[in-house]
N, C-alpha and C positions, 0 to 999 in steps of 0.2 A: 616522117609523119608529123603534122604540125603539132598534134596534141602531146607529142612525146618529146618536145623540145626542152621542157623543164624536167630534170632528173631529180627525183626525190628519194631519200634513203630511208629504209626502214630495216628493221631486224626481226625476224620471226624465230623464236627460241623454242626448243623442245627440251624438256627436262624430266627427271625421274622422281617418283615418290618412293623413297626407300621403305621396304617392308610391305608395300602395297603391290608394286609392279616391279618385275625384274629389272635390275640396273642395265644400262646400255653397254650390251657387248660393245724476211720480206725482201726486200729486194735491194739490189745494188750490184756492184762489181763492174769490171771492164766490159764493154760491148763492141762487137764488130759487125759489119754489114753482110759479110759472107761467112756464115757459120760453117765449121767443119769438125769432123770427129778427130779426136786425139787418142792416144793409146789407151788401152783398158786399164782402169784403176783396180780391177779384180784379177785375181790369180786364178786361172781356169783349173788349176789343180788343187785348189783349196776350197772345201765345203764351208758354207756359211749358214748360219741358224736364221730362218726366216718364219717366225711365227706371226699370224696375221693380227692386225689391229682388232679391237673390239668393234662390233656393229652397233651403232645407236639405236636403242630400242624405246626410249623414253615414252611413257604414256602421258603423263601429265602435260659514153656519148651515144644517143640513141640511133638505131638503124631501122630500116623498113623492110628488110627481108630476112629469111631465115639463113643464117650463116652455116652452111653444112661443110664439114670437114672433108678433106680429099688427100689421097696419097698418090701424087703424080710421079713419084720415083725420080725426081730431080736430083735430090740430095738424100743419099741413103748410106746406111751402114748395114752390112749383111755378111752372113756366112752361110754354111749349109744347115745351120739350125734356126736362125731367125733373121728378121729384117726390121730395121728401125728407119722408118721415112720421116726425116726432119726438114722436108722441103718447105713446110709452112710453119716453122718454128716462130716466125715473127708474128704469126697470128695466134701464138699462145698454146700450140699443141704439137704433139708427135703422134704418129700411128705406127703401131707395132704388131708384127704377125709372127707366129712360130711355124716354121715350115712343115714339120711333121704332122700330118693330118690324122695319123693313127696313134698319136701319143696318149698314153693313159696316165702319166705322171702329172702331178700338180705343177703349174707354172707361175712364177711371180715376176713382177716388174718393180724395180726400184728407181726412183727419180729423186735426186737430191740437188737442190737448187742453192743460189748464193747465200741463203741464210742457214744452210747445212741442215735443214728440216728434211728428214727422210720420209718420202711418200711411198707406200707400198700397195700394189695392186695385184689382183689375180689377172691371168691372161688366158684367153680362150685356148683350150687344150686341142681343139679340132682344126686349128689352122685359119680361124677368122681374124680379120684386121680389126683392132680396136683403138680407140682414141683416148690419149692420156694428156691432162693438161699440164702446162708449164706455169703453174700458178704463183711461183715465187719471184715473179718480176724478171727483168732483164738481168743477164750475168752468165756465169758458167754453170752448166748442168751436167751432173753424172747420171747416165742412163744405163741400166743393166737388166738383162733378161736372164732368169734362172729356172733351172729345171729340178724337180725333186729327186733326191736321191733316196732318202728314207725319212719319214717323219717331217721334222722341221729342218732337216739338212738339205741344202741345195747346192747345186754346182752351177758355175757360170756358163751360160750359153752364148751370150754376146753382151759387150759393154763398151762404153767409151765416154768421152766428154764433148760437149758442144758449147760454143758461146752463142747466146741468144740476145738479140736486140728487138724487143717487142715493138710493134707499130704504135701501140699506146698501152696504158696500164689496164684497160678494160678488156683487151682482146681474149684473155682466157675466160673471162666471165660473161661472154656474149654467146659463146658457142657450145654445142653439145660436147659431152665427154663420157667416159665409161659410167659414171655415177648419175649423170644428168643426160641421158640418151634420148634424143628426139630428132625428128626431121619434119620437112614440110607436109608430110602425110600423116603425122602422128595425131592421136585423138587429143592429146593435151594442147596441141597448137590449135586445133580447130575449137576447142573448148575455151581457150584463152581468148580468141577473137570473138566468140560468141558473148562470152561474159563481159567483155569491155566495149561492145559495139556502140553503147550509148554513153560511154565515159567521155567526159569533156577535158579532162587532163590526167597526168600520171597519178596523182593522188587517188583519183576515182578508179583508175585502172587496178591499183594495188589493192584498194579496198574491196573491189568486186571479186578479184581473184582469191584473195584471202578468205573472204565470207563464203565463197563457193566451196573452197577446199575443206573448211571446217565443218560445213553443213553436209558435204557429200561423203567424205571419208571418215569411217569409224576406226577406232583403235583396235587392232587385231591382237588380243591378249594371248590367244592360243599360239599363234605364230611367234609372237614375242617370246613366249616361254620356250618354244622349240629352238629358237636362235640362242636364247640364253643357255640352253642345255647342250649346245655345240651341234645341233642337227644341221644347221646351215651355215657353216663356216665361210663359204665363198659367196655369200649373198650380196647381190648388187640389185639395186631397185630397178623394176620394169615400170616406168611411169604410166605407160598406157594400160598395162595389167592392173596396176593399182587403181587407176581411174575406173576401169571396167568393173572390178570386183568391189570397189567402194570401200576398201578397207586396207590397212597397213599399219606398219610400225613407225617409229620416229623418223627414221631414215627416209621412208616413203613419203611421208608428209613434206619433208624438206625438198626432196628431189622433184616431186610433182609441182610444188610452188616455184621452185627455181626454173624448171623447164618452161612453165607457163609465162613467167616474167621475161625470160631470155628470148622466147619466141616473139614477144612484143618489142625486142630491141632495147631492153632495159638491162644495163649491167648489173648482175646479180651473183653474189658469192654464196655457195653453199659451205657453211662453216661447221667444222666438227670440234668439239671441245668438251669442257667440263662445266657443271653447275655444281660447286663443291666437289663431291667425289663422284657425282653421276656423270656418266658419258652421254652426250647429247648432241643434237645437230640444230642449227639454226640459219637464218638467212639475212644477209646485208644487201641493201639495195642502194645504189650510188645517186647522190644529189649533186648536180652541177653547182648549186649554190653553196652547199655545206660540206661536200665530200662524202665519205663513208660514214654514216651515222648508225650507230649499233643501239640495240635495245629499244626500238620504236616499232609499232605496228598499226595502231589504231587512232583514229582522231576523236577526241571527245568534245569538239566544239571550240577548244582553246589550244590543245597540244596533242601530238601523236604520242601513244603510250605503247610500251611493250606488250606483245601477246604471244603466247604459246600456242601454235595451231594444233598440236597433238592434244594438249590438255585442255584447250578451250572447247574441242570437240567432245571430250569425254567427262568434263567436270563442270560444265555450265558456267565457266568463267567465275568461280567463286572469288570472293574478296580476299581470302587467305592466299590463294594462288596467286592472284593478281598483284598483291603486295610483294610476294617473293620474287616473281619473275620480272616485276617492275623495277628492280634494283640491279642495274647492270654490273654491279661489283660482284654478283654472284657467278658471273661468267668468264671463263677463260678460253680463248681460242687455241686450237692446236693445228688444224689442217684447214686449207682453203681449196675448194674444188669449183 
């Protein structure tokens, strides 16, 4: 699309007010063209501890089509328990399915990339196939599927390593995945198109989507408290449901914004990290001219500035908040989705 030729980056950050709202529950290495699985790095007879990461709660190159993941079964690793389809690893994702449809135990997926950062996900217990991003760049990845034994103790169901050469650095950040799950029929896709139909350039696209999200979605303090109390340990955003209900927590704001931007063909990273000691989520969008620029979201006539979509929605963009979130030094990234 013509108007998306200029890619601009911004960062949408979500953070927490301690004492007011509950706190929020890169690349390199050798590359090959034909990836293959290697022997498992995990001992199937040894149990490992897999406690989930916290959920962010905080209150305070362009393409023209939806890139939908697929599992063609060309390159797979499988056994009687699970299947890992890495046929499209060059596009920045793998698809994983647990074979037992009547399983009642919790399931986990661990993906460790070239930087040795360990990404942990839940997996559908009823045999559904899910998409997991390879967001750590090109290089060697260790992928494992684990089944709960008791509590946080898990046994290895399937694992191995794979060498990945991404088609480009944007591949994982243009497609849907477990946390940013959308398709051509999703409500967020239709809404993104509607909100940007009169936009003349990428900056206007981003501004339109940003303003729509903060004006439409209200922070759900009740649900945030439930998550903080451990009632929704496996919570994964449902972007269409959030849009329909017009309310959500930190993670929801970031997931909806990311889905809408990616549906327009804009490389977008959902980032989870810290603002001080507060666990939160924000968004980076790529600019062809300047690369990945963080801590920017709105244009004041002279320059783009950082905006927190969750807090902007619930706090009327107070000067105090804007001064805090406008300083990029407050943020440190941990995971990219």
